[in-house]
TORVO-590393 format. One record per residue (C-alpha): residue number from 1; residue in one letter; x, z, y. Coordinates in steps of 0.05 Angstrom, whole numbers, plus 5000, padded with zeros to 4 digits. Layout:
N
<atom torba="NUM" fido="a" u="X" w="Z" v="Y"/>
...
//
This chain:
314
<atom torba="1" fido="m" u="6244" w="1569" v="9382"/>
<atom torba="2" fido="p" u="6260" w="1497" v="9362"/>
<atom torba="3" fido="a" u="6209" w="1453" v="9330"/>
<atom torba="4" fido="v" u="6199" w="1459" v="9253"/>
<atom torba="5" fido="t" u="6243" w="1408" v="9219"/>
<atom torba="6" fido="s" u="6214" w="1375" v="9158"/>
<atom torba="7" fido="n" u="6275" w="1347" v="9115"/>
<atom torba="8" fido="i" u="6262" w="1297" v="9061"/>
<atom torba="9" fido="v" u="6309" w="1313" v="9002"/>
<atom torba="10" fido="p" u="6309" w="1263" v="8949"/>
<atom torba="11" fido="l" u="6325" w="1297" v="8882"/>
<atom torba="12" fido="r" u="6317" w="1238" v="8835"/>
<atom torba="13" fido="h" u="6318" w="1165" v="8865"/>
<atom torba="14" fido="a" u="6300" w="1127" v="8808"/>
<atom torba="15" fido="r" u="6233" w="1140" v="8774"/>
<atom torba="16" fido="p" u="6205" w="1184" v="8768"/>
<atom torba="17" fido="g" u="6221" w="1198" v="8841"/>
<atom torba="18" fido="v" u="6228" w="1271" v="8859"/>
<atom torba="19" fido="v" u="6230" w="1293" v="8932"/>
<atom torba="20" fido="a" u="6231" w="1360" v="8963"/>
<atom torba="21" fido="y" u="6201" w="1365" v="9025"/>
<atom torba="22" fido="v" u="6244" w="1424" v="9057"/>
<atom torba="23" fido="k" u="6215" w="1456" v="9122"/>
<atom torba="24" fido="s" u="6255" w="1497" v="9164"/>
<atom torba="25" fido="p" u="6271" w="1549" v="9193"/>
<atom torba="26" fido="a" u="6238" w="1595" v="9135"/>
<atom torba="27" fido="e" u="6188" w="1628" v="9183"/>
<atom torba="28" fido="w" u="6117" w="1652" v="9177"/>
<atom torba="29" fido="f" u="6069" w="1593" v="9159"/>
<atom torba="30" fido="v" u="6132" w="1542" v="9150"/>
<atom torba="31" fido="s" u="6132" w="1527" v="9075"/>
<atom torba="32" fido="n" u="6160" w="1472" v="9030"/>
<atom torba="33" fido="c" u="6119" w="1415" v="8995"/>
<atom torba="34" fido="g" u="6147" w="1360" v="8955"/>
<atom torba="35" fido="w" u="6124" w="1302" v="8904"/>
<atom torba="36" fido="i" u="6138" w="1270" v="8840"/>
<atom torba="37" fido="q" u="6123" w="1190" v="8836"/>
<atom torba="38" fido="g" u="6112" w="1147" v="8775"/>
<atom torba="39" fido="s" u="6088" w="1070" v="8777"/>
<atom torba="40" fido="e" u="6015" w="1090" v="8780"/>
<atom torba="41" fido="g" u="6008" w="1158" v="8809"/>
<atom torba="42" fido="v" u="6034" w="1214" v="8852"/>
<atom torba="43" fido="v" u="6033" w="1289" v="8846"/>
<atom torba="44" fido="l" u="6034" w="1328" v="8917"/>
<atom torba="45" fido="v" u="6059" w="1401" v="8909"/>
<atom torba="46" fido="d" u="6025" w="1436" v="8964"/>
<atom torba="47" fido="t" u="6000" w="1417" v="9033"/>
<atom torba="48" fido="c" u="6017" w="1446" v="9103"/>
<atom torba="49" fido="g" u="5984" w="1500" v="9140"/>
<atom torba="50" fido="t" u="5957" w="1454" v="9201"/>
<atom torba="51" fido="e" u="5928" w="1387" v="9209"/>
<atom torba="52" fido="q" u="5983" w="1352" v="9243"/>
<atom torba="53" fido="a" u="6036" w="1374" v="9194"/>
<atom torba="54" fido="t" u="5995" w="1351" v="9135"/>
<atom torba="55" fido="l" u="5985" w="1285" v="9170"/>
<atom torba="56" fido="e" u="6059" w="1281" v="9177"/>
<atom torba="57" fido="l" u="6075" w="1302" v="9102"/>
<atom torba="58" fido="m" u="6022" w="1247" v="9077"/>
<atom torba="59" fido="r" u="6055" w="1194" v="9120"/>
<atom torba="60" fido="d" u="6119" w="1206" v="9084"/>
<atom torba="61" fido="v" u="6088" w="1213" v="9015"/>
<atom torba="62" fido="r" u="6051" w="1144" v="9031"/>
<atom torba="63" fido="k" u="6117" w="1111" v="9052"/>
<atom torba="64" fido="y" u="6146" w="1129" v="8986"/>
<atom torba="65" fido="a" u="6087" w="1124" v="8935"/>
<atom torba="66" fido="g" u="6047" w="1074" v="8975"/>
<atom torba="67" fido="e" u="5970" w="1075" v="8959"/>
<atom torba="68" fido="q" u="5979" w="1104" v="8885"/>
<atom torba="69" fido="e" u="5929" w="1153" v="8861"/>
<atom torba="70" fido="l" u="5940" w="1226" v="8890"/>
<atom torba="71" fido="t" u="5937" w="1286" v="8856"/>
<atom torba="72" fido="v" u="5954" w="1353" v="8897"/>
<atom torba="73" fido="a" u="5976" w="1412" v="8861"/>
<atom torba="74" fido="i" u="5966" w="1478" v="8896"/>
<atom torba="75" fido="t" u="6015" w="1529" v="8875"/>
<atom torba="76" fido="h" u="5972" w="1584" v="8906"/>
<atom torba="77" fido="a" u="5918" w="1602" v="8954"/>
<atom torba="78" fido="h" u="5960" w="1621" v="9017"/>
<atom torba="79" fido="g" u="5938" w="1582" v="9080"/>
<atom torba="80" fido="e" u="6004" w="1550" v="9088"/>
<atom torba="81" fido="h" u="6003" w="1518" v="9025"/>
<atom torba="82" fido="h" u="5932" w="1497" v="9014"/>
<atom torba="83" fido="n" u="5901" w="1491" v="9084"/>
<atom torba="84" fido="g" u="5918" w="1416" v="9086"/>
<atom torba="85" fido="v" u="5884" w="1400" v="9023"/>
<atom torba="86" fido="g" u="5821" w="1372" v="9054"/>
<atom torba="87" fido="v" u="5864" w="1333" v="9099"/>
<atom torba="88" fido="a" u="5906" w="1306" v="9043"/>
<atom torba="89" fido="l" u="5846" w="1284" v="9000"/>
<atom torba="90" fido="r" u="5810" w="1253" v="9060"/>
<atom torba="91" fido="e" u="5819" w="1179" v="9026"/>
<atom torba="92" fido="g" u="5807" w="1208" v="8952"/>
<atom torba="93" fido="g" u="5844" w="1241" v="8901"/>
<atom torba="94" fido="t" u="5840" w="1309" v="8864"/>
<atom torba="95" fido="a" u="5865" w="1378" v="8871"/>
<atom torba="96" fido="l" u="5893" w="1424" v="8818"/>
<atom torba="97" fido="a" u="5898" w="1499" v="8823"/>
<atom torba="98" fido="a" u="5904" w="1562" v="8780"/>
<atom torba="99" fido="p" u="5841" w="1598" v="8755"/>
<atom torba="100" fido="g" u="5851" w="1652" v="8807"/>
<atom torba="101" fido="s" u="5862" w="1603" v="8865"/>
<atom torba="102" fido="v" u="5806" w="1554" v="8855"/>
<atom torba="103" fido="d" u="5752" w="1590" v="8895"/>
<atom torba="104" fido="l" u="5796" w="1601" v="8952"/>
<atom torba="105" fido="v" u="5822" w="1528" v="8954"/>
<atom torba="106" fido="k" u="5748" w="1503" v="8950"/>
<atom torba="107" fido="a" u="5731" w="1552" v="9008"/>
<atom torba="108" fido="g" u="5779" w="1519" v="9056"/>
<atom torba="109" fido="p" u="5836" w="1536" v="9107"/>
<atom torba="110" fido="q" u="5854" w="1607" v="9119"/>
<atom torba="111" fido="t" u="5879" w="1622" v="9188"/>
<atom torba="112" fido="y" u="5886" w="1699" v="9180"/>
<atom torba="113" fido="g" u="5859" w="1718" v="9251"/>
<atom torba="114" fido="n" u="5880" w="1792" v="9242"/>
<atom torba="115" fido="v" u="5955" w="1769" v="9229"/>
<atom torba="116" fido="f" u="5962" w="1709" v="9275"/>
<atom torba="117" fido="t" u="5952" w="1678" v="9338"/>
<atom torba="118" fido="y" u="5953" w="1603" v="9346"/>
<atom torba="119" fido="t" u="5922" w="1544" v="9383"/>
<atom torba="120" fido="q" u="5945" w="1486" v="9339"/>
<atom torba="121" fido="w" u="5909" w="1485" v="9272"/>
<atom torba="122" fido="g" u="5876" w="1419" v="9284"/>
<atom torba="123" fido="v" u="5816" w="1397" v="9245"/>
<atom torba="124" fido="l" u="5819" w="1431" v="9178"/>
<atom torba="125" fido="e" u="5765" w="1420" v="9135"/>
<atom torba="126" fido="p" u="5753" w="1444" v="9061"/>
<atom torba="127" fido="p" u="5758" w="1393" v="9003"/>
<atom torba="128" fido="e" u="5699" w="1368" v="8964"/>
<atom torba="129" fido="p" u="5689" w="1419" v="8911"/>
<atom torba="130" fido="a" u="5681" w="1370" v="8859"/>
<atom torba="131" fido="a" u="5753" w="1349" v="8874"/>
<atom torba="132" fido="v" u="5783" w="1417" v="8861"/>
<atom torba="133" fido="r" u="5798" w="1426" v="8790"/>
<atom torba="134" fido="k" u="5824" w="1486" v="8749"/>
<atom torba="135" fido="v" u="5888" w="1489" v="8710"/>
<atom torba="136" fido="a" u="5884" w="1545" v="8660"/>
<atom torba="137" fido="g" u="5946" w="1531" v="8616"/>
<atom torba="138" fido="w" u="5992" w="1472" v="8615"/>
<atom torba="139" fido="q" u="5974" w="1402" v="8635"/>
<atom torba="140" fido="r" u="6015" w="1339" v="8633"/>
<atom torba="141" fido="l" u="6003" w="1291" v="8682"/>
<atom torba="142" fido="d" u="6024" w="1215" v="8666"/>
<atom torba="143" fido="l" u="6042" w="1183" v="8726"/>
<atom torba="144" fido="g" u="6067" w="1119" v="8698"/>
<atom torba="145" fido="g" u="6138" w="1119" v="8670"/>
<atom torba="146" fido="a" u="6135" w="1188" v="8692"/>
<atom torba="147" fido="f" u="6109" w="1256" v="8678"/>
<atom torba="148" fido="a" u="6094" w="1320" v="8719"/>
<atom torba="149" fido="d" u="6074" w="1386" v="8681"/>
<atom torba="150" fido="v" u="6028" w="1430" v="8720"/>
<atom torba="151" fido="v" u="6030" w="1500" v="8690"/>
<atom torba="152" fido="a" u="5990" w="1559" v="8711"/>
<atom torba="153" fido="v" u="6031" w="1624" v="8711"/>
<atom torba="154" fido="p" u="6009" w="1680" v="8663"/>
<atom torba="155" fido="g" u="5979" w="1744" v="8697"/>
<atom torba="156" fido="v" u="5989" w="1765" v="8768"/>
<atom torba="157" fido="a" u="6056" w="1752" v="8803"/>
<atom torba="158" fido="h" u="6062" w="1732" v="8871"/>
<atom torba="159" fido="t" u="5984" w="1724" v="8875"/>
<atom torba="160" fido="a" u="5928" w="1726" v="8823"/>
<atom torba="161" fido="g" u="5930" w="1654" v="8816"/>
<atom torba="162" fido="d" u="5998" w="1622" v="8817"/>
<atom torba="163" fido="l" u="6019" w="1551" v="8782"/>
<atom torba="164" fido="v" u="6085" w="1517" v="8779"/>
<atom torba="165" fido="v" u="6101" w="1443" v="8777"/>
<atom torba="166" fido="h" u="6154" w="1417" v="8732"/>
<atom torba="167" fido="e" u="6190" w="1349" v="8728"/>
<atom torba="168" fido="p" u="6223" w="1344" v="8658"/>
<atom torba="169" fido="r" u="6271" w="1291" v="8665"/>
<atom torba="170" fido="s" u="6308" w="1321" v="8729"/>
<atom torba="171" fido="g" u="6294" w="1393" v="8706"/>
<atom torba="172" fido="t" u="6262" w="1405" v="8776"/>
<atom torba="173" fido="l" u="6213" w="1464" v="8781"/>
<atom torba="174" fido="f" u="6169" w="1466" v="8842"/>
<atom torba="175" fido="t" u="6158" w="1544" v="8840"/>
<atom torba="176" fido="g" u="6117" w="1559" v="8907"/>
<atom torba="177" fido="d" u="6127" w="1629" v="8933"/>
<atom torba="178" fido="l" u="6148" w="1652" v="8862"/>
<atom torba="179" fido="v" u="6214" w="1642" v="8893"/>
<atom torba="180" fido="s" u="6240" w="1644" v="8965"/>
<atom torba="181" fido="v" u="6310" w="1632" v="8990"/>
<atom torba="182" fido="g" u="6335" w="1663" v="9050"/>
<atom torba="183" fido="d" u="6267" w="1687" v="9068"/>
<atom torba="184" fido="t" u="6238" w="1755" v="9050"/>
<atom torba="185" fido="p" u="6176" w="1743" v="9000"/>
<atom torba="186" fido="l" u="6116" w="1776" v="9010"/>
<atom torba="187" fido="a" u="6086" w="1814" v="8951"/>
<atom torba="188" fido="v" u="6022" w="1851" v="8983"/>
<atom torba="189" fido="h" u="5972" w="1804" v="8947"/>
<atom torba="190" fido="g" u="6007" w="1806" v="8882"/>
<atom torba="191" fido="s" u="6047" w="1852" v="8829"/>
<atom torba="192" fido="i" u="6116" w="1865" v="8827"/>
<atom torba="193" fido="t" u="6118" w="1880" v="8751"/>
<atom torba="194" fido="g" u="6078" w="1819" v="8739"/>
<atom torba="195" fido="w" u="6126" w="1778" v="8788"/>
<atom torba="196" fido="l" u="6185" w="1804" v="8746"/>
<atom torba="197" fido="d" u="6152" w="1779" v="8682"/>
<atom torba="198" fido="a" u="6136" w="1709" v="8712"/>
<atom torba="199" fido="l" u="6208" w="1698" v="8732"/>
<atom torba="200" fido="a" u="6232" w="1712" v="8657"/>
<atom torba="201" fido="w" u="6176" w="1664" v="8633"/>
<atom torba="202" fido="l" u="6200" w="1611" v="8682"/>
<atom torba="203" fido="q" u="6268" w="1620" v="8660"/>
<atom torba="204" fido="d" u="6251" w="1618" v="8588"/>
<atom torba="205" fido="t" u="6203" w="1564" v="8593"/>
<atom torba="206" fido="f" u="6233" w="1514" v="8635"/>
<atom torba="207" fido="r" u="6309" w="1531" v="8644"/>
<atom torba="208" fido="p" u="6306" w="1491" v="8712"/>
<atom torba="209" fido="r" u="6365" w="1454" v="8732"/>
<atom torba="210" fido="t" u="6341" w="1451" v="8808"/>
<atom torba="211" fido="v" u="6288" w="1497" v="8840"/>
<atom torba="212" fido="v" u="6249" w="1482" v="8899"/>
<atom torba="213" fido="p" u="6223" w="1547" v="8927"/>
<atom torba="214" fido="g" u="6161" w="1563" v="8969"/>
<atom torba="215" fido="h" u="6211" w="1579" v="9027"/>
<atom torba="216" fido="g" u="6281" w="1562" v="9044"/>
<atom torba="217" fido="p" u="6332" w="1509" v="9017"/>
<atom torba="218" fido="v" u="6334" w="1480" v="8947"/>
<atom torba="219" fido="a" u="6372" w="1517" v="8896"/>
<atom torba="220" fido="t" u="6419" w="1488" v="8849"/>
<atom torba="221" fido="p" u="6432" w="1511" v="8797"/>
<atom torba="222" fido="g" u="6358" w="1538" v="8790"/>
<atom torba="223" fido="h" u="6374" w="1600" v="8753"/>
<atom torba="224" fido="s" u="6412" w="1627" v="8812"/>
<atom torba="225" fido="a" u="6345" w="1630" v="8852"/>
<atom torba="226" fido="l" u="6310" w="1667" v="8798"/>
<atom torba="227" fido="h" u="6362" w="1716" v="8789"/>
<atom torba="228" fido="a" u="6363" w="1733" v="8865"/>
<atom torba="229" fido="m" u="6290" w="1743" v="8863"/>
<atom torba="230" fido="r" u="6298" w="1788" v="8805"/>
<atom torba="231" fido="v" u="6351" w="1833" v="8838"/>
<atom torba="232" fido="y" u="6304" w="1842" v="8899"/>
<atom torba="233" fido="l" u="6240" w="1858" v="8860"/>
<atom torba="234" fido="e" u="6279" w="1906" v="8813"/>
<atom torba="235" fido="w" u="6310" w="1942" v="8873"/>
<atom torba="236" fido="l" u="6239" w="1952" v="8902"/>
<atom torba="237" fido="l" u="6214" w="1988" v="8839"/>
<atom torba="238" fido="e" u="6281" w="2029" v="8833"/>
<atom torba="239" fido="v" u="6277" w="2054" v="8904"/>
<atom torba="240" fido="t" u="6200" w="2073" v="8903"/>
<atom torba="241" fido="e" u="6208" w="2109" v="8835"/>
<atom torba="242" fido="r" u="6212" w="2175" v="8874"/>
<atom torba="243" fido="q" u="6211" w="2157" v="8948"/>
<atom torba="244" fido="t" u="6154" w="2143" v="8992"/>
<atom torba="245" fido="d" u="6185" w="2143" v="9060"/>
<atom torba="246" fido="f" u="6171" w="2066" v="9063"/>
<atom torba="247" fido="t" u="6201" w="2059" v="9137"/>
<atom torba="248" fido="k" u="6268" w="2087" v="9117"/>
<atom torba="249" fido="l" u="6270" w="2044" v="9053"/>
<atom torba="250" fido="a" u="6253" w="1980" v="9091"/>
<atom torba="251" fido="n" u="6310" w="1996" v="9135"/>
<atom torba="252" fido="r" u="6354" w="2002" v="9074"/>
<atom torba="253" fido="a" u="6329" w="1933" v="9055"/>
<atom torba="254" fido="s" u="6343" w="1901" v="9120"/>
<atom torba="255" fido="m" u="6416" w="1923" v="9113"/>
<atom torba="256" fido="r" u="6423" w="1901" v="9038"/>
<atom torba="257" fido="w" u="6397" w="1830" v="9056"/>
<atom torba="258" fido="p" u="6414" w="1824" v="9127"/>
<atom torba="259" fido="t" u="6410" w="1744" v="9129"/>
<atom torba="260" fido="w" u="6337" w="1744" v="9103"/>
<atom torba="261" fido="r" u="6288" w="1722" v="9156"/>
<atom torba="262" fido="n" u="6223" w="1760" v="9168"/>
<atom torba="263" fido="p" u="6246" w="1832" v="9149"/>
<atom torba="264" fido="e" u="6179" w="1860" v="9166"/>
<atom torba="265" fido="r" u="6156" w="1845" v="9101"/>
<atom torba="266" fido="h" u="6197" w="1890" v="9064"/>
<atom torba="267" fido="i" u="6154" w="1954" v="9080"/>
<atom torba="268" fido="g" u="6092" w="1919" v="9053"/>
<atom torba="269" fido="n" u="6128" w="1899" v="8988"/>
<atom torba="270" fido="l" u="6154" w="1968" v="8981"/>
<atom torba="271" fido="m" u="6082" w="1995" v="8990"/>
<atom torba="272" fido="r" u="6064" w="1949" v="8936"/>
<atom torba="273" fido="a" u="6119" w="1968" v="8890"/>
<atom torba="274" fido="y" u="6100" w="2042" v="8897"/>
<atom torba="275" fido="a" u="6027" w="2027" v="8877"/>
<atom torba="276" fido="d" u="6047" w="1984" v="8823"/>
<atom torba="277" fido="q" u="6091" w="2032" v="8787"/>
<atom torba="278" fido="h" u="6050" w="2095" v="8802"/>
<atom torba="279" fido="g" u="5985" w="2068" v="8776"/>
<atom torba="280" fido="r" u="5950" w="2067" v="8846"/>
<atom torba="281" fido="k" u="5909" w="2012" v="8881"/>
<atom torba="282" fido="l" u="5946" w="1985" v="8939"/>
<atom torba="283" fido="d" u="5904" w="1977" v="9007"/>
<atom torba="284" fido="v" u="5924" w="1912" v="9022"/>
<atom torba="285" fido="d" u="5895" w="1917" v="9094"/>
<atom torba="286" fido="l" u="5936" w="1982" v="9106"/>
<atom torba="287" fido="a" u="5999" w="1945" v="9079"/>
<atom torba="288" fido="i" u="5987" w="1886" v="9127"/>
<atom torba="289" fido="d" u="5982" w="1933" v="9181"/>
<atom torba="290" fido="a" u="6050" w="1965" v="9167"/>
<atom torba="291" fido="v" u="6079" w="1897" v="9164"/>
<atom torba="292" fido="l" u="6051" w="1877" v="9236"/>
<atom torba="293" fido="a" u="6076" w="1945" v="9264"/>
<atom torba="294" fido="a" u="6145" w="1930" v="9241"/>
<atom torba="295" fido="a" u="6138" w="1861" v="9266"/>
<atom torba="296" fido="g" u="6115" w="1890" v="9336"/>
<atom torba="297" fido="g" u="6038" w="1865" v="9331"/>
<atom torba="298" fido="r" u="6003" w="1806" v="9314"/>
<atom torba="299" fido="i" u="6050" w="1742" v="9303"/>
<atom torba="300" fido="d" u="6048" w="1691" v="9355"/>
<atom torba="301" fido="l" u="6057" w="1623" v="9317"/>
<atom torba="302" fido="d" u="6054" w="1578" v="9384"/>
<atom torba="303" fido="c" u="6117" w="1615" v="9400"/>
<atom torba="304" fido="l" u="6150" w="1614" v="9329"/>
<atom torba="305" fido="l" u="6132" w="1541" v="9313"/>
<atom torba="306" fido="g" u="6151" w="1504" v="9372"/>
<atom torba="307" fido="g" u="6131" w="1436" v="9389"/>
<atom torba="308" fido="e" u="6118" w="1375" v="9349"/>
<atom torba="309" fido="p" u="6155" w="1372" v="9278"/>
<atom torba="310" fido="v" u="6218" w="1334" v="9271"/>
<atom torba="311" fido="r" u="6234" w="1296" v="9209"/>
<atom torba="312" fido="r" u="6297" w="1276" v="9176"/>
<atom torba="313" fido="i" u="6321" w="1252" v="9113"/>
<atom torba="314" fido="s" u="6383" w="1275" v="9069"/>
//
């Protein structure tokens, strides 16, 4: 497995500067970040899962934004997105999270020992609790000649605490894991029906020209990425309406989306879809066990993530 590549993709060069920080390949614990920069402040959208990767990210942010005031907007409380908050805020700043994610972000890094084996987490500390603030609705940040809208997603979608960040001038929407491109999404901690509602809300509210997904390459036009997610989620509901052979259905999903990475996630998504539409409570631990069984056991991140991160600029 080659080293993870962090690709700096400028989406708007003039202020407001908008940058997608696209990490590839789309693997477990490899997720995208990005930032919006004005003349007085910068909003960083998500961090990384390890200390080293977050330090690399912060070096790049500071090359673009200097020592401007830092706000970190966390799209949801999964470790690859929020583990590095304490690292990013070592020299000050604040973090914003949706109400359903605030407590998890404050609690600090998640390494999921039942799911992963890994030796390269580094020194990951929780942020100062007072530095983490709740965004319950729509918050517009004035960055100096630029604005960033940090918006909590209504209801339960990918998780119970999702938010998105929108830069209105360029029409860029940072979606977190509400959208994945070329990477099988993971739905076990959320709601399929709520996720579909959230995608419709995103399209109607923002009509994005460019989408920076949680995983995978930048999507332009943005609506194409939202549509692809809707097709997959609607299929999950359709096939689980009357069928419970999740292994067989997961094989069908792998054949229908053959280029998507991490197909072991299909079975957990199908279990979530069945529970959602039949009024049942999903045993999340059982769903994760099914995902790991499909993957052949606990996931070895040392093997998957390779050596030192490599950076390049588009």
